[in-house]
C-alpha positions in Angstrom: -5.2 -13.6 24.7 -6.1 -15.1 21.3 -6.4 -18.8 20.7 -5.6 -19.5 17.0 -7.1 -22.2 14.8 -4.2 -24.4 15.7 -4.9 -24.0 19.4 -1.8 -21.8 20.0 -1.9 -18.9 22.5 -1.1 -15.4 21.3 -0.7 -12.6 23.8 -2.0 -9.4 22.2 0.0 -7.2 24.5 3.3 -8.5 23.0 2.2 -7.7 19.4 0.7 -4.3 20.3 3.9 -3.4 22.0 5.9 -4.3 18.9 3.6 -2.2 16.7 3.7 0.8 19.0 7.5 0.9 18.9 7.1 3.1 15.8 6.2 6.6 17.0 4.1 7.2 13.9 1.7 4.6 15.0 -0.8 6.4 17.3 -2.9 3.4 18.4 -2.9 -0.3 17.9 -5.4 -3.0 18.7 -4.7 -6.6 18.2 -7.6 -9.1 18.2 -8.9 -12.4 16.8 -10.9 -12.6 13.6 -11.9 -16.0 12.3 -9.2 -17.6 14.5 -6.4 -15.4 13.0 -4.4 -12.5 14.5 -5.8 -9.2 13.2 -4.6 -5.7 13.9 -6.2 -2.3 13.6 -4.0 0.8 13.7 -4.2 4.5 13.5 -1.0 5.9 11.9 0.6 9.1 10.7 2.2 6.9 7.9 0.6 6.2 4.6 -1.3 2.9 4.3 1.5 1.4 2.2 4.2 2.5 4.7 2.1 1.1 7.6 1.6 -2.2 5.8 5.3 -2.4 5.1 6.1 -1.8 8.8 3.7 -4.6 9.8 5.3 -6.9 7.2 8.7 -6.2 8.9 7.2 -7.1 12.3 5.8 -10.3 10.8 9.3 -11.4 9.7 10.3 -11.5 13.3 7.3 -13.4 14.6 6.6 -17.2 14.6 4.0 -18.2 12.0 1.1 -18.6 14.5 1.7 -15.0 15.8 1.8 -13.3 12.4 -0.7 -10.5 11.7 -2.9 -12.0 9.0 -5.3 -9.1 8.5 -4.6 -5.4 9.0 -7.0 -2.4 9.2 -5.3 1.0 8.7 -6.8 4.4 9.5 -4.7 7.4 8.7 -4.5 10.0 11.5 -6.1 13.2 10.2 -5.7 16.8 11.4 -7.9 17.2 14.5 -8.0 13.5 15.1 -11.2 12.8 13.2 -11.5 9.7 11.1 -14.2 9.6 8.4 
């Protein structure tokens, strides 16, 4: 659970589940960074496609649950990330 700067509770499992509905997203980790919701994902999509997908998710979330910062790693052949 994340407690935002406003004192609101955000359950990371809910947001991770939404992110992982896209089969091109291999892994998703939601965490707090400077009292804001942050996500790190490994994806088969390009970075711009992944960011667009997260933007779509944010449209459905209340303001305090929106993903404010996103780290994207593209899944590479063999599963190695440089």
